[in-house]
C-alpha positions as CSV (number, residue, x, y, z in Angstrom):
1,T,0.0,0.0,0.0
2,I,1.0,3.6,-0.5
3,S,0.5,6.0,2.5
4,G,-1.1,9.3,1.7
5,Y,-2.2,8.5,-1.8
6,N,-5.1,10.6,-3.1
7,N,-6.3,10.8,-6.7
8,A,-9.9,11.2,-7.9
9,K,-8.9,10.3,-11.5
10,L,-7.8,7.0,-12.9
11,P,-4.2,6.4,-11.7
12,N,-1.4,6.7,-14.3
13,P,-0.3,3.3,-15.6
14,F,3.0,4.8,-16.8
15,L,4.3,6.0,-13.4
16,F,6.0,3.8,-10.8
17,N,4.9,4.3,-7.2
18,D,7.8,6.7,-6.6
19,G,6.7,8.8,-9.6
20,T,9.5,7.8,-12.0
21,P,8.2,7.2,-15.6
22,V,7.8,3.8,-17.4
23,Q,10.0,4.2,-20.4
24,S,10.3,0.7,-22.0
25,A,8.7,-2.6,-22.4
26,A,11.0,-3.9,-19.7
27,D,9.9,-1.1,-17.4
28,W,6.3,-2.2,-18.1
29,E,7.0,-5.7,-16.8
30,C,8.3,-4.1,-13.6
31,R,5.3,-1.8,-13.4
32,R,3.0,-4.7,-14.0
33,K,4.5,-6.6,-11.0
34,Q,4.1,-3.4,-8.9
35,I,0.4,-3.2,-9.9
36,S,0.0,-6.9,-9.0
37,A,1.4,-6.1,-5.5
38,L,-0.9,-3.1,-5.1
39,I,-4.0,-5.1,-6.1
40,Q,-3.1,-7.8,-3.7
41,G,-2.4,-5.3,-0.9
42,Y,-5.6,-3.4,-1.2
43,E,-8.4,-5.7,-2.5
44,A,-7.3,-9.2,-3.4
45,G,-5.2,-10.6,-0.6
46,T,-2.0,-12.5,-1.1
47,L,-1.6,-15.0,-4.0
48,P,0.7,-17.8,-2.7
49,P,3.5,-19.1,-4.9
50,K,3.5,-22.6,-6.3
51,P,3.1,-25.2,-3.5
52,S,5.6,-27.9,-2.8
53,S,3.9,-30.6,-4.9
54,V,1.4,-30.6,-7.7
55,T,0.5,-33.9,-9.3
56,A,-2.2,-35.2,-11.6
57,T,-4.0,-38.2,-12.9
58,F,-5.7,-38.3,-16.2
59,S,-8.2,-40.6,-18.0
60,K,-10.2,-40.2,-21.2
61,S,-13.3,-41.8,-22.7
62,G,-14.3,-40.7,-26.1
63,T,-14.0,-36.9,-26.3
64,T,-14.3,-36.5,-22.5
65,G,-11.2,-36.3,-20.3
66,T,-10.9,-36.2,-16.5
67,L,-8.0,-34.4,-14.9
68,T,-7.6,-34.8,-11.2
69,V,-5.2,-32.3,-9.6
70,T,-3.6,-33.1,-6.2
71,V,-1.8,-30.4,-4.3
72,N,0.4,-31.0,-1.2
73,N,1.8,-28.1,0.9
74,G,2.9,-27.9,4.5
75,G,1.5,-31.3,5.4
76,S,-1.9,-30.6,3.9
77,S,-3.3,-32.1,0.7
78,V,-6.4,-31.4,-1.5
79,S,-7.6,-32.8,-4.8
80,W,-10.2,-31.8,-7.3
81,T,-11.4,-33.1,-10.7
82,N,-11.7,-31.0,-13.9
83,S,-13.6,-32.4,-16.9
84,I,-12.1,-31.6,-20.4
85,T,-14.2,-31.8,-23.6
86,Y,-12.0,-32.5,-26.6
87,P,-12.5,-31.9,-30.3
88,S,-13.0,-35.0,-32.4
89,G,-10.0,-36.3,-34.4
90,N,-6.3,-36.5,-33.7
91,A,-4.6,-33.8,-31.6
92,P,-2.2,-31.4,-33.4
93,A,1.5,-32.1,-32.9
94,G,1.8,-29.7,-29.9
95,G,-1.5,-30.8,-28.4
96,W,-4.9,-29.1,-28.3
97,P,-5.3,-25.4,-27.5
98,L,-7.5,-25.2,-24.4
99,L,-10.1,-22.8,-23.0
100,I,-10.3,-22.9,-19.1
101,A,-13.9,-22.1,-18.4
102,Y,-15.0,-21.0,-15.0
103,E,-18.0,-23.3,-14.1
104,G,-18.3,-24.2,-17.8
105,G,-18.4,-20.7,-19.2
106,S,-21.1,-19.1,-21.5
107,I,-19.3,-18.6,-24.8
108,P,-19.2,-20.7,-28.0
109,V,-15.9,-22.6,-28.4
110,P,-14.6,-22.9,-32.0
111,S,-13.7,-26.3,-33.5
112,G,-10.1,-27.3,-32.8
113,I,-10.1,-26.1,-29.2
114,A,-10.6,-28.2,-26.1
115,K,-12.5,-26.9,-23.0
116,L,-11.8,-27.5,-19.4
117,N,-14.7,-27.0,-16.9
118,Y,-13.0,-25.3,-13.9
119,P,-15.0,-25.7,-10.7
120,C,-13.9,-22.4,-9.1
121,S,-16.5,-22.6,-6.3
122,T,-14.9,-25.8,-5.1
123,I,-11.6,-24.0,-4.7
124,A,-13.2,-21.1,-2.8
125,Q,-16.9,-20.9,-2.0
126,Q,-18.9,-17.9,-3.2
127,T,-22.4,-18.4,-1.7
128,N,-22.5,-15.2,0.4
129,T,-20.4,-13.3,2.9
130,G,-20.4,-16.4,5.1
131,S,-18.2,-18.2,2.5
132,R,-15.0,-16.5,3.6
133,G,-12.3,-19.0,4.3
134,K,-14.2,-21.9,2.9
135,G,-13.1,-24.2,0.1
136,L,-10.1,-26.3,-0.9
137,F,-7.6,-23.4,-1.0
138,Y,-8.3,-22.6,2.6
139,N,-7.9,-26.3,3.6
140,I,-4.3,-25.9,2.4
141,Y,-3.6,-22.3,3.7
142,G,-6.0,-21.9,6.6
143,S,-9.4,-20.2,6.9
144,N,-7.8,-16.9,7.9
145,H,-5.6,-16.6,4.8
146,S,-5.9,-13.1,3.3
147,A,-6.7,-14.3,-0.2
148,S,-10.1,-13.4,-1.5
149,A,-12.2,-16.1,-3.3
150,M,-11.1,-14.7,-6.6
151,T,-7.4,-14.9,-5.7
152,A,-7.9,-18.4,-4.5
153,W,-9.4,-19.2,-7.9
154,V,-6.4,-17.8,-9.7
155,W,-4.2,-20.1,-7.5
156,G,-6.4,-23.0,-8.6
157,V,-6.1,-22.1,-12.3
158,S,-2.3,-22.0,-11.9
159,R,-2.3,-25.5,-10.4
160,V,-4.4,-26.8,-13.3
161,I,-1.8,-25.4,-15.7
162,D,1.0,-26.9,-13.5
163,A,-0.7,-30.3,-13.8
164,L,-1.3,-30.0,-17.5
165,E,2.4,-29.2,-18.1
166,T,3.4,-32.5,-16.6
167,T,0.6,-34.7,-18.0
168,S,1.4,-35.4,-21.6
169,A,-1.4,-37.9,-21.9
170,A,-3.9,-35.0,-21.7
171,Q,-2.5,-33.7,-25.1
172,I,-2.9,-30.0,-24.2
173,N,-0.7,-27.3,-25.6
174,T,0.0,-25.2,-22.5
175,S,1.3,-22.4,-24.6
176,K,-2.1,-21.9,-26.1
177,L,-4.4,-21.4,-23.1
178,A,-7.4,-19.1,-22.7
179,V,-9.7,-18.4,-19.8
180,T,-13.3,-17.2,-19.6
181,G,-16.2,-16.8,-17.2
182,C,-19.4,-14.7,-17.0
183,S,-20.7,-12.3,-14.4
184,R,-19.1,-13.2,-11.0
185,N,-17.0,-15.8,-12.8
186,G,-16.1,-13.2,-15.4
187,K,-14.5,-11.2,-12.6
188,G,-12.6,-14.3,-11.7
189,A,-11.5,-15.0,-15.3
190,L,-10.1,-11.4,-15.6
191,M,-8.2,-11.9,-12.4
192,A,-6.8,-15.2,-13.7
193,G,-5.7,-13.6,-17.0
194,A,-4.1,-10.7,-15.2
195,F,-2.1,-12.7,-12.7
196,E,-1.3,-15.9,-14.5
197,T,1.1,-15.1,-17.4
198,R,0.9,-18.6,-18.9
199,I,-2.6,-17.6,-20.2
200,A,-2.4,-16.4,-23.7
201,L,-6.0,-15.1,-24.1
202,T,-8.4,-13.7,-21.4
203,I,-12.2,-13.5,-22.2
204,P,-14.2,-11.9,-19.4
205,Q,-17.9,-11.8,-20.2
206,E,-20.2,-9.3,-18.5
207,S,-17.9,-9.1,-15.4
208,G,-19.2,-5.6,-14.4
209,S,-18.1,-4.0,-11.2
210,G,-15.2,-5.8,-9.6
211,G,-14.3,-7.0,-13.1
212,D,-13.7,-4.7,-16.1
213,A,-15.4,-1.8,-14.5
214,C,-13.4,0.8,-12.5
215,W,-14.4,1.5,-8.8
216,R,-14.2,5.3,-9.3
217,L,-16.3,5.3,-12.4
218,S,-19.0,3.1,-10.9
219,K,-19.2,5.4,-7.9
220,Y,-19.6,8.3,-10.3
221,E,-22.4,6.5,-12.2
222,E,-24.2,6.0,-8.9
223,S,-23.8,9.7,-8.0
224,Q,-25.5,10.5,-11.3
225,G,-28.5,8.4,-10.4
226,S,-27.8,5.0,-12.0
227,Q,-28.3,1.9,-9.9
228,V,-25.0,0.2,-10.4
229,Q,-22.9,-2.1,-8.2
230,T,-20.3,-0.2,-6.3
231,A,-17.4,-1.1,-4.0
232,T,-19.4,-0.4,-0.9
233,Q,-22.2,-2.8,-2.1
234,I,-20.0,-5.6,-3.4
235,I,-18.3,-6.3,-0.1
236,T,-21.7,-6.9,1.5
237,E,-22.7,-9.4,-1.2
238,N,-19.9,-11.9,-1.3
239,V,-16.2,-12.7,-0.6
240,W,-14.8,-12.0,-4.0
241,F,-12.5,-9.4,-2.4
242,S,-10.3,-9.5,0.7
243,S,-11.6,-8.3,4.1
244,N,-9.0,-5.6,3.9
245,F,-10.8,-3.9,0.9
246,G,-13.5,-2.8,3.3
247,N,-11.0,-0.2,4.7
248,Y,-11.0,1.6,1.3
249,V,-14.4,1.3,-0.3
250,N,-15.6,4.6,1.3
251,N,-12.6,6.5,0.1
252,L,-11.7,5.2,-3.4
253,N,-9.3,8.1,-4.1
254,Q,-6.9,6.3,-1.7
255,L,-6.5,3.5,-4.2
256,P,-3.2,3.9,-6.2
257,Y,-4.8,1.8,-8.9
258,D,-8.2,1.0,-10.4
259,H,-9.4,-1.8,-12.6
260,H,-8.0,-0.3,-15.8
261,L,-4.7,-1.4,-14.3
262,L,-6.0,-4.9,-13.6
263,I,-7.0,-5.1,-17.3
264,A,-3.6,-3.6,-18.3
265,M,-1.8,-6.4,-16.4
266,V,-2.8,-8.7,-19.2
267,A,-0.6,-6.8,-21.6
268,P,1.2,-7.8,-23.8
269,R,-0.9,-10.9,-24.0
270,G,-4.4,-11.0,-25.6
271,I,-7.8,-10.0,-24.1
272,I,-11.3,-9.4,-25.4
273,A,-13.9,-8.3,-22.9
274,Y,-17.7,-8.3,-23.5
275,E,-20.2,-6.1,-21.7
276,N,-24.0,-5.8,-21.9
277,T,-25.6,-2.3,-21.7
278,D,-29.1,-3.7,-21.1
279,Y,-28.1,-4.3,-17.4
280,V,-27.3,-1.0,-15.7
281,W,-26.2,-2.9,-12.7
282,L,-23.0,-3.9,-14.6
283,S,-22.0,-0.2,-14.8
284,P,-21.9,0.4,-18.6
285,L,-20.2,3.8,-18.5
286,S,-17.6,2.4,-16.0
287,N,-17.0,-0.6,-18.3
288,W,-16.3,1.6,-21.3
289,G,-14.3,4.2,-19.3
290,C,-12.2,1.5,-17.6
291,A,-11.4,-0.1,-21.0
292,S,-10.5,3.3,-22.4
293,G,-8.2,3.8,-19.4
294,A,-6.4,0.5,-20.0
295,R,-6.1,0.7,-23.8
296,P,-3.2,3.2,-23.8
297,V,-1.0,0.5,-22.2
298,F,-1.6,-1.8,-25.2
299,Q,-1.1,1.2,-27.5
300,A,2.2,2.1,-25.8
301,L,3.5,-1.4,-26.3
302,G,2.6,-1.3,-30.0
303,I,0.0,-4.0,-29.6
304,Q,-3.3,-2.1,-29.6
305,N,-5.2,-4.8,-31.3
306,N,-4.3,-7.4,-28.6
307,F,-7.1,-5.7,-26.5
308,G,-10.6,-6.1,-27.8
309,F,-13.8,-4.7,-26.2
310,Q,-17.3,-5.1,-27.3
311,Q,-20.3,-3.5,-25.5
312,V,-23.7,-4.2,-26.9
313,G,-27.3,-4.8,-25.6
314,G,-30.2,-6.8,-26.9
315,H,-29.6,-10.1,-25.1
316,G,-29.9,-11.6,-21.6
317,H,-27.2,-11.6,-19.0
318,C,-24.6,-14.2,-19.9
319,S,-26.5,-15.1,-23.0
320,W,-24.4,-15.1,-26.2
321,P,-25.6,-13.0,-29.2
322,S,-24.4,-14.7,-32.4
323,S,-23.5,-11.2,-33.8
324,L,-20.5,-11.2,-31.5
325,T,-19.1,-14.6,-32.6
326,P,-16.9,-13.2,-35.4
327,T,-15.0,-11.0,-32.9
328,L,-14.6,-13.9,-30.5
329,D,-13.4,-16.2,-33.2
330,A,-10.9,-13.7,-34.4
331,F,-9.2,-13.6,-31.0
332,F,-9.3,-17.4,-30.7
333,N,-7.8,-17.6,-34.2
334,K,-5.0,-15.2,-33.4
335,F,-4.0,-16.3,-29.8
336,L,-4.9,-20.0,-29.7
337,L,-4.8,-21.1,-33.4
338,G,-1.8,-19.0,-34.5
339,Q,-3.6,-17.3,-37.4
340,N,-2.7,-13.9,-38.7
341,V,-6.1,-12.2,-38.5
342,N,-7.6,-8.8,-37.8
343,T,-8.5,-8.2,-34.1
344,A,-9.3,-4.5,-34.3
345,Y,-12.5,-4.8,-32.3
346,F,-13.0,-2.0,-29.8
347,S,-16.4,-0.4,-29.6
348,T,-19.5,0.5,-27.5
349,N,-23.1,1.3,-28.4
350,N,-22.8,4.3,-26.0
351,Q,-25.9,3.3,-24.1
352,F,-24.9,4.5,-20.6
353,N,-28.3,4.9,-19.0
354,G,-28.4,8.6,-20.1
355,R,-24.9,9.3,-18.7
356,T,-22.0,10.7,-20.7
357,W,-18.4,9.4,-20.8
358,T,-15.9,12.3,-20.9
359,A,-12.4,10.9,-21.0
360,A,-10.7,14.1,-20.1
361,N,-12.5,14.1,-16.7
362,W,-10.8,10.8,-15.7
363,I,-7.7,10.2,-17.8
364,D,-4.9,12.8,-17.5
365,Y,-2.0,10.7,-18.7
366,T,-0.5,10.5,-22.2
367,T,0.6,7.4,-24.0
368,P,4.4,6.9,-24.3
369,N,6.1,4.8,-26.9
370,L,7.3,1.7,-25.1
371,S,7.9,-0.5,-28.1
């Protein structure tokens, strides 16, 4: 944490904590690690390193595989099972690309890509505020561990990847991994993509506040009369954030980051985020403003089109409109299937419940050339 920090606008991605500028791609990697530490310190809790032992067993019947992951650490042991749905036919030479889908996900998966159903709620429960400290993660690290449920889920995703790296029978190409989830699980998928650098493509769907929305912007939307989810509300609903976050939700200007920096942590890897303006609760202005605040990082690194954002309405929450499939397929094709395709998809329908996004009110940093 940073003592005495106060900033009503979106914090500058291109300044280190001590105020020195980020001037190169190597600097960005250092700044990214600094942002990781800030997010853990204020809202996420500590993400533990790889435990002492991660092993796996694997079996397959037809196009369905079963990967059981066992983790041992400090004398404690837990195991869980993940199902994998495979494409038909023979695996490519390097193994199948894989989509890790929180609780199965809600997006269509192109042919040629396997899907792992990740049981995040087994790793850390998310029933209500009484879920804190419950789940397999806390059986290993103790019920008082600072990690939020979402941080525990990141840990679990990393252990799945550890297991796949040593389980050749699973025939998964661990250099071609994506992660997705919708709503609360979309928040979790964004966290996983931000913190786990072995993930090549991150696809949060309708993650709203606590996901690809910014805390400051959601609070602004609320002040303008929109009924959106804010930081003060979200900590009363569930355990997605650490108990420490409650010390800051009433003074968001003290946060030396916001979720535009969580999104930016994915850079230089790929991400496409989807939002739904039919649901004001998701903070539509905040979604767009937060994406707009993160995009300069991708632009600075010379990879603007590694970050896609699509914000439309006309469908149910976590339903998938077929009109978006070409944008999704483009990102799968580029980051998991190795195709040279256009991924310049960054747009909104500008339906912000009558509110207006004015970038200059929130973004006062310019974009350097880091490439």
